[in-house]
C-alpha positions as CSV (number, residue, x, y, z in Angstrom):
1,M,0.1,15.1,13.3
2,Q,1.0,18.8,12.4
3,I,3.6,19.1,9.3
4,D,6.5,21.8,10.8
5,S,7.1,24.8,7.8
6,V,9.6,23.4,5.7
7,R,7.3,20.1,4.6
8,R,4.5,22.6,3.9
9,V,7.0,24.2,1.7
10,T,7.9,21.0,0.4
11,V,4.3,20.0,-0.5
12,A,3.6,23.2,-2.6
13,V,6.7,23.3,-4.5
14,A,5.4,19.7,-5.7
15,A,2.3,21.5,-6.9
16,F,-0.8,20.4,-9.3
17,G,1.0,20.0,-12.7
18,T,4.6,18.2,-11.3
19,F,1.7,15.5,-9.0
20,V,-0.6,14.8,-12.2
21,A,2.4,13.4,-13.5
22,G,3.2,11.2,-10.5
23,L,-0.2,10.1,-10.4
24,T,-0.2,8.0,-13.3
25,A,0.3,4.9,-10.9
26,C,-2.7,5.7,-9.2
27,G,-6.0,5.5,-11.3
28,A,-9.0,3.3,-12.9
29,G,-12.4,-4.8,-13.1
30,G,-14.3,-7.1,-11.7
31,R,-15.5,-9.1,-8.2
32,G,-14.6,-11.5,-6.0
33,H,-12.2,-11.3,-2.8
34,S,-11.0,-14.5,-0.9
35,D,-8.8,-14.2,2.0
36,P,-6.2,-17.2,1.5
37,Q,-6.6,-18.7,5.2
38,P,-9.1,-17.1,6.9
39,G,-8.9,-16.4,10.3
40,A,-5.2,-18.1,9.9
41,Q,-2.4,-17.1,12.3
42,A,1.2,-18.4,11.5
43,T,3.4,-19.5,14.4
44,R,6.9,-21.2,14.7
45,S,7.1,-24.9,13.1
46,G,8.8,-26.1,16.4
47,A,11.4,-25.1,19.2
48,G,13.6,-25.5,16.6
49,S,12.1,-23.4,13.8
50,R,14.9,-20.8,12.6
51,D,12.6,-18.6,10.7
52,A,9.4,-16.7,13.1
53,H,8.8,-14.5,10.0
54,V,5.7,-16.8,8.9
55,V,2.8,-15.0,7.4
56,P,0.5,-16.9,5.7
57,G,0.2,-17.3,1.8
58,V,4.0,-16.1,1.2
59,G,6.6,-17.7,0.6
60,P,10.6,-17.7,1.7
61,R,11.3,-15.4,-1.0
62,L,9.3,-12.7,0.2
63,L,9.3,-13.7,4.1
64,K,13.5,-13.1,4.1
65,R,12.6,-9.8,2.7
66,I,10.4,-8.9,5.9
67,P,12.7,-6.8,7.9
68,A,13.2,-8.6,11.6
69,N,11.7,-5.7,13.3
70,S,8.6,-5.3,12.0
71,R,5.4,-6.0,13.8
72,Q,3.0,-5.2,11.3
73,V,2.5,-6.2,8.1
74,V,-0.6,-5.6,5.2
75,A,-0.6,-8.5,3.3
76,V,-2.5,-7.9,-0.4
77,Y,-3.2,-11.4,-2.0
78,G,-4.3,-10.6,-5.6
79,E,-6.5,-13.0,-6.5
80,G,-4.5,-14.0,-10.0
81,R,-1.6,-12.5,-11.9
82,N,-3.8,-10.7,-14.1
83,S,-6.6,-9.9,-12.1
84,A,-7.0,-6.7,-10.4
85,D,-8.9,-8.4,-7.5
86,S,-7.4,-8.6,-4.0
87,T,-7.8,-9.1,-0.4
88,V,-6.0,-7.1,2.3
89,V,-5.0,-8.5,5.8
90,L,-3.5,-6.8,8.6
91,Y,-1.6,-8.6,10.7
92,A,0.3,-8.2,14.1
93,K,3.4,-9.8,15.5
94,Q,3.2,-11.1,19.2
95,G,6.1,-12.8,19.9
96,A,6.7,-15.3,16.9
97,T,3.6,-15.2,16.1
98,W,1.6,-13.6,13.5
99,Q,-2.1,-12.7,14.5
100,R,-4.5,-11.8,11.8
101,V,-6.3,-8.9,13.5
102,R,-8.7,-7.8,10.1
103,S,-9.2,-8.5,6.3
104,W,-11.3,-6.5,3.6
105,P,-11.8,-6.5,-0.2
106,A,-9.5,-4.8,-2.5
107,H,-8.1,-3.4,-6.0
108,N,-5.1,-3.5,-7.6
109,G,-3.9,-2.9,-10.8
110,K,-6.2,-3.3,-13.5
111,K,-4.0,-5.4,-15.5
112,G,-2.8,-7.6,-12.3
113,W,0.4,-7.7,-11.2
114,T,4.0,-7.7,-12.5
115,L,7.8,-8.6,-11.0
116,D,9.0,-6.0,-13.0
117,H,7.0,-2.5,-12.9
118,H,7.2,0.3,-15.3
119,E,5.3,3.7,-15.6
120,G,2.3,2.9,-17.3
121,D,1.8,-1.2,-17.6
122,R,-1.1,-0.9,-15.5
123,R,0.5,-3.6,-12.9
124,S,1.0,-3.3,-9.5
125,P,4.4,-4.4,-8.3
126,V,4.8,-7.9,-6.4
127,G,7.3,-7.2,-3.7
128,V,7.6,-6.2,0.2
129,F,8.2,-2.2,0.9
130,T,7.7,-0.2,4.1
131,L,5.4,1.9,4.7
132,T,6.1,5.4,6.5
133,D,4.4,8.2,5.4
134,A,0.2,9.0,5.0
135,G,-2.1,12.0,3.7
136,G,-4.8,13.2,2.0
137,V,-7.4,15.7,1.1
138,L,-9.4,15.0,4.4
139,K,-7.9,15.9,7.7
140,D,-6.0,13.9,9.7
141,P,-8.1,11.2,11.2
142,G,-5.9,10.2,13.8
143,A,-3.1,8.2,11.4
144,A,0.2,7.5,13.8
145,L,2.1,7.9,10.5
146,P,3.5,10.8,9.4
147,Y,0.0,12.7,8.2
148,T,0.3,15.2,5.1
149,Q,-3.2,17.1,4.5
150,D,-3.1,19.0,1.2
151,A,-5.9,19.4,-1.3
152,S,-3.4,19.2,-4.2
153,I,-3.4,15.1,-3.5
154,A,-7.3,15.5,-4.5
155,A,-7.9,13.3,-8.0
156,P,-8.0,15.6,-11.2
157,H,-11.4,16.4,-11.9
158,W,-10.9,15.3,-15.5
159,W,-10.9,12.0,-14.4
160,A,-14.0,9.9,-13.8
161,R,-16.3,10.9,-11.2
162,S,-16.3,7.6,-9.9
163,H,-12.3,8.3,-8.8
164,W,-12.5,11.9,-7.7
165,H,-12.3,10.8,-4.1
166,D,-10.0,8.2,-4.7
167,F,-7.1,9.8,-2.4
168,D,-8.9,11.5,0.4
169,Y,-6.6,8.8,2.7
170,V,-3.9,8.1,1.3
171,I,-0.5,5.4,2.7
172,A,2.2,5.8,0.4
173,I,4.0,2.6,-0.6
174,D,7.6,3.3,-0.8
175,Y,8.5,2.0,-3.8
176,N,10.9,4.2,-5.6
177,R,10.1,7.4,-3.8
178,V,12.1,9.4,-0.6
179,K,11.1,7.8,2.9
180,G,9.9,10.4,5.1
181,T,8.1,13.0,2.8
182,P,4.8,13.4,1.7
183,P,3.3,11.2,-0.7
184,N,3.0,13.4,-3.1
185,N,6.4,14.5,-3.4
186,P,7.2,13.6,-7.0
187,T,11.0,12.5,-6.8
188,R,11.6,9.2,-8.5
189,P,15.3,7.7,-7.0
190,Q,15.3,4.8,-9.9
191,G,13.7,7.5,-12.4
192,Q,10.6,7.7,-13.9
193,A,10.6,4.9,-16.0
194,K,10.3,2.4,-12.8
195,G,6.7,4.5,-12.0
196,G,6.1,5.6,-8.9
197,S,3.3,7.2,-6.6
198,I,2.2,3.8,-5.6
199,W,-0.4,4.4,-2.3
200,L,-3.0,2.2,-0.4
201,H,-5.7,4.7,-1.0
202,M,-10.0,4.6,-1.1
203,D,-11.3,2.3,-3.9
204,H,-13.4,3.3,-6.9
205,G,-14.9,0.1,-7.7
206,S,-12.6,-1.5,-9.9
207,G,-8.9,-1.8,-10.9
208,T,-6.3,1.0,-10.5
209,S,-3.1,1.9,-12.7
210,A,-0.4,0.2,-10.1
211,C,-2.0,1.2,-6.2
212,V,-4.1,-0.9,-4.4
213,S,-7.4,0.3,-3.2
214,M,-9.9,-0.3,-0.2
215,S,-13.0,1.0,1.5
216,K,-12.9,4.5,3.0
217,Q,-13.4,2.4,6.2
218,A,-10.7,0.1,5.6
219,M,-8.1,3.0,5.0
220,E,-9.4,5.0,8.2
221,Y,-8.6,1.8,10.5
222,L,-5.0,1.6,9.1
223,L,-4.1,4.9,9.2
224,R,-4.9,4.5,13.0
225,T,-3.3,1.4,13.6
226,L,-0.3,1.5,11.9
227,D,2.5,2.5,13.6
228,P,6.0,3.9,12.8
229,E,7.3,2.2,15.7
230,R,6.1,-1.1,15.0
231,R,8.1,-0.8,11.7
232,P,4.8,-1.7,9.0
233,V,5.1,-3.3,6.0
234,V,3.3,-4.1,3.0
235,V,3.9,-7.5,1.1
236,M,1.7,-7.5,-2.0
237,G,1.4,-9.7,-5.4
238,D,-1.2,-12.2,-7.0
239,K,-0.8,-15.7,-5.0
240,A,1.4,-17.7,-6.5
241,D,3.8,-15.2,-6.8
242,L,3.5,-14.5,-2.9
243,A,3.8,-18.2,-1.9
244,R,6.6,-18.9,-3.8
């Protein structure tokens, strides 16, 4: 998907210096990932059920925040409040049923999760967020979401070498950002202190500063599968908070 000339100017103005300030949400553990309900699918509990938005392991507090017109959910199940290990599961809605499509091991913030994310806390925010924009250093792999290829998205090379390819592919999580703009747009509507630049991106083998990371293959699959017409969202948090 090509970007128009106005969007190219927006990316250029962001520039490397401004972008690095926005990168603080994405950066450098452990192992062990588990799907909360392997192979599970969720359906209405009965003909009289009022809630068709039933995603395995996600309780009513977050279920009600999934938009009624959303038909794709990327669920991030954190192993624990203070753990950097998680599992990502893609669900697609068919009728009133959420079907499990695929899952992958992943990492989240190196210090775990928080209900009140702030810049530099090294925790990923718990919540439901839309997914509207994507991009990366590499060329568009066939993304359905608007995709911005830009070399300035690259992780700075003063980071550890293991992190240099983190942003080859990214999907912006709509936390404290302007929807409909490239992922590296540094604007934070709620202010710098609330953090931002929180993305799905490629994994370097350990926890991040707040993002969710997974394999290149997983990112390519999500980029090709997430469809703006299906209003994709991410539901993310540690398993205990997700289930409340």
